[in-house]
C-alpha positions in Angstrom: -23.1 6.4 -0.9 -20.7 4.0 -2.3 -19.6 1.4 0.4 -15.8 1.4 1.0 -13.1 -1.2 1.3 -10.0 0.5 2.8 -7.2 -1.5 0.9 -4.3 0.0 2.8 -4.3 0.8 6.7 -2.1 0.2 9.7 -2.4 -0.4 13.3 0.3 -1.0 15.7 1.8 -1.4 19.1 4.7 1.0 19.6 6.8 -1.6 21.5 7.0 -3.7 18.4 8.0 -1.0 16.0 11.7 -0.4 15.8 11.2 2.8 13.8 8.8 4.3 16.5 11.4 3.8 19.2 14.7 5.4 19.9 15.9 8.4 18.0 13.7 9.9 15.3 14.8 8.8 11.8 13.9 10.3 8.4 10.7 9.1 7.0 9.1 10.0 3.7 6.1 11.5 5.4 8.0 14.0 7.5 8.0 14.5 11.3 5.8 12.0 12.9 5.9 12.7 16.7 2.0 12.4 17.0 2.0 8.8 16.0 4.9 7.5 18.0 2.4 5.7 20.2 0.0 2.6 20.1 -2.6 3.0 17.4 -5.1 0.2 18.1 -7.8 -1.1 16.0 -10.4 0.6 18.3 -8.9 4.0 17.4 -9.1 3.1 13.7 -12.8 2.0 14.1 -13.5 5.4 15.6 -12.0 7.1 12.7 -14.3 5.3 10.2 -17.5 5.5 12.3 -20.5 6.5 10.2 -18.4 6.6 7.0 -19.7 3.2 5.5 -16.2 1.7 5.5 -17.1 -2.0 5.5 -13.8 -3.8 5.4 -10.2 -3.1 5.6 -6.9 -4.6 4.5 -4.0 -4.3 6.9 -0.5 -3.7 5.4 2.8 -4.5 7.2 4.5 -1.8 9.2 8.0 -2.7 9.4 8.4 -4.7 12.6 11.8 -6.2 13.1 12.3 -8.5 10.1 12.6 -11.7 12.3 9.2 -10.7 13.8 7.3 -11.1 10.5 5.1 -13.9 11.8 4.6 -12.3 15.2 3.2 -9.3 13.3 0.7 -11.4 11.5 -0.1 -13.3 14.7 -1.0 -10.0 16.4 -3.3 -9.1 13.5 -4.9 -12.5 13.4 -5.7 -12.3 17.1 -7.0 -8.7 16.6 -9.3 -9.9 13.9 -10.6 -12.8 16.0 -11.3 -10.4 18.9 -12.9 -7.4 16.9 -13.7 -8.7 13.3 -11.1 -6.2 11.9 -8.9 -6.4 9.6 -10.5 -8.6 6.9 -7.2 -9.4 5.1 -3.6 -9.1 5.9 -0.5 -8.0 3.8 2.4 -9.3 5.8 6.1 -9.0 5.4 8.5 -11.5 3.7 12.2 -10.8 3.0 12.3 -11.6 -0.6 15.9 -10.5 -0.8 17.0 -13.6 1.2 18.3 -16.7 -0.6 15.1 -18.5 -0.2 11.8 -16.9 1.1 9.9 -20.1 1.1 10.4 -20.9 4.8 8.9 -17.6 5.7 6.0 -18.0 3.3 5.5 -21.6 4.9 4.9 -19.9 8.2 2.6 -17.3 6.9 0.4 -19.9 5.3 -0.8 -20.9 8.9 -2.8 -17.6 8.9 -5.7 -17.7 6.6 -6.2 -13.8 6.5 -2.8 -13.4 4.8 -3.4 -12.4 1.2 0.1 -11.3 0.1 3.3 -9.8 1.2 5.2 -6.5 0.9 8.8 -5.4 1.0 9.5 -1.9 0.1 11.8 -1.3 -2.8 11.5 2.4 -3.2 14.7 4.5 -3.8 15.0 8.1 -4.5 17.7 10.6 -5.2 16.6 12.4 -2.2 18.2 10.5 0.7 15.3 11.0 3.1 12.9 9.3 0.7 15.0 6.1 0.4 14.3 2.7 1.9 15.9 0.1 -0.4 19.7 -0.1 -0.4 19.7 0.9 -4.2 17.4 1.7 -7.1 17.9 -1.6 -8.8 16.9 -3.9 -5.9 13.6 -4.6 -7.7 15.6 -6.7 -10.2 17.9 -8.4 -7.7 18.6 -12.0 -8.5 17.2 -13.3 -5.2 14.2 -10.9 -5.4 13.3 -12.2 -8.8 13.6 -15.8 -7.8 11.6 -15.4 -4.6 8.9 -13.4 -6.2 8.3 -16.2 -8.6 7.5 -18.6 -5.6 4.4 -16.4 -4.6 2.2 -18.0 -7.2 2.7 -21.3 -5.4 1.1 -19.8 -2.3 -1.6 -17.7 -4.1 0.0 -14.5 -2.6 0.0 -11.1 -4.2 2.9 -8.7 -3.8 2.6 -4.9 -2.8 5.1 -3.2 -4.9 6.5 0.2 -3.6 8.5 2.2 -6.2 9.3 5.7 -7.4 8.6 6.5 -11.1 12.3 6.1 -12.0 12.1 2.6 -10.9 8.9 1.6 -12.8 10.3 0.3 -15.8 12.2 -2.3 -13.8 9.1 -2.8 -11.8 7.1 -3.5 -14.8 9.7 -6.1 -16.0 9.3 -8.0 -12.6 5.4 -7.9 -13.0 5.6 -9.2 -16.7 7.9 -12.1 -15.5 5.2 -13.2 -13.0 1.8 -13.2 -14.8 0.1 -15.6 -12.3 0.8 -13.2 -9.4 -1.1 -10.0 -8.7 1.1 -6.9 -8.0 -0.4 -3.9 -6.3 1.6 -0.5 -6.5 1.5 1.2 -3.3 0.6 4.9 -3.1 0.0 4.9 -6.9 3.8 5.3 -7.5 4.5 8.0 -4.9 4.2 11.3 -6.8 6.2 13.8 -4.8 4.9 17.1 -6.1 2.7 18.6 -8.8 5.5 20.2 -10.8 4.9 19.6 -14.6 8.2 17.7 -14.9 7.5 15.5 -11.8 4.0 14.7 -13.0 5.3 13.8 -16.6 7.9 11.4 -15.2 5.3 9.8 -13.0 2.9 9.3 -15.8 5.6 8.0 -18.0 6.6 5.4 -15.3 2.9 4.4 -14.6 2.6 3.8 -18.4 4.9 0.9 -18.3 2.4 -1.0 -16.3 -0.6 -0.2 -18.6 -0.7 -3.5 -20.5 -0.1 -5.7 -17.7 -3.3 -7.6 -16.6 -2.0 -8.6 -13.3 -1.1 -5.0 -12.1 -3.1 -2.8 -9.8 -2.5 0.4 -8.0 -3.6 1.9 -4.7 -4.9 5.5 -4.4 -3.4 5.8 -1.0 -0.8 8.0 0.8 -1.3 10.8 -1.5 -0.4 13.3 1.3 2.9 11.6 1.9 5.1 14.1 0.4 3.0 17.3 0.5 1.9 16.8 4.1 -1.8 17.8 3.6 -5.1 16.6 2.4 -5.1 18.5 -1.1 -8.2 18.0 -3.2 -6.5 19.3 -6.4 -3.5 16.9 -5.9 -5.8 14.0 -5.2 -7.7 14.8 -8.4 -4.5 15.1 -10.4 -3.4 11.5 -9.3 -7.0 10.1 -9.8 -7.4 11.6 -13.3 -3.9 10.4 -14.4 -4.2 6.9 -12.9 -7.6 6.4 -14.6 -6.4 7.7 -17.8 -3.4 5.3 -17.9 -4.7 2.2 -16.0 -8.4 2.5 -16.1 -10.7 2.5 -12.8 -10.9 -1.3 -12.9 -7.3 -1.5 -11.6 -7.4 1.1 -8.9 -8.5 0.9 -5.3 -8.7 3.3 -2.4 -6.5 3.0 0.7 -6.4 5.4 3.6 -2.9 4.8 4.8 -4.1 5.8 8.3 -2.8 6.7 10.7 0.0 8.4 8.7 -2.6 10.6 6.9 -3.9 11.4 10.5 -0.8 13.6 10.8 -2.6 16.2 8.6 -6.1 15.3 8.1 -9.3 13.3 9.4 -10.5 10.1 7.9 -13.7 11.8 6.8 -12.0 14.7 5.0 -9.6 12.2 3.3 -12.4 10.0 2.2 -14.4 13.1 1.0 -11.5 14.4 -1.1 -11.2 11.0 -2.9 -15.0 10.9 -3.5 -14.9 14.3 -5.0 -12.0 13.5 -7.2 -14.0 10.4 -8.6 -17.2 12.3 -9.2 -16.2 13.3 -12.9 -15.5 9.5 -13.6 -19.0 8.4 -12.9 -20.6 5.7 -10.7 -18.8 2.8 -12.1 -15.3 4.2 -11.4 -16.3 5.0 -7.8 -17.6 1.4 -7.3 -14.4 0.0 -8.7 -12.1 2.2 -6.6 -13.9 2.1 -3.3 -15.0 -1.6 -3.3 -14.9 -3.9 -6.3 -11.2 -3.9 -7.2 -10.0 -4.4 -3.6 -12.4 -7.1 -3.1 -11.3 -8.9 -6.3 -7.5 -8.6 -5.5 -7.4 -9.2 -1.7 -10.8 -11.1 -1.2 -11.4 -9.7 2.2 -13.6 -12.1 4.1 
């Protein structure tokens, strides 16, 4: 069985998560009452027990923006205590005038490999996160993203297909920085026109050597672990990008809302079977190791 590096997972303490406290707010993954609680590393380790998941990359979970360093400090202490996670994607506000003071503070934490700030915007209000669809090419964003190469940091890019042309322009402007598309571009359903728009969007990145995508969060909009849907995304992404630019991510505990880790991983393994052993090795271990270098 191919060993696994989970390139996109979360843990949290509810007390530190503004979106998990107070009134329920719309989220792209629907109702989330079952995860409005602590989700510690010990629970995650229980999810992966016996599944040959050997390393994992933590991705930021939208703590209060001023607590960006506090989040990374919490993960660093967790890693010292348990050995997990092996790499961290923290938060930095790249829409601010100058992000470098934040990046300077993050450099004190050796497990930090990159940062994420979510730019996704959709015509459906419940799917929106950014203030507008064009934030990906905001003047401050472009200037601050250009600083990442000086820190050796990657950027986790989160966009819908209609934003991908602009996203590809940002990636092309920064050839020394690795960009990783979260949830492989967030395909919302399998309607032919939706799939066609997703493939067209993804194709804008095809010629960019510093671009990667995560096969993660594929149940986000359909709220189930659907083998056919996962295979559709895997097949399309490999056709457009090649397996050597794709990596698996569980997005746990979000996917826990509708499936188990074992069932999720099995569905991805099944989707990759027709593509051969090399594709599986790329997606489950090699690409994440190359991009994030988990220790």
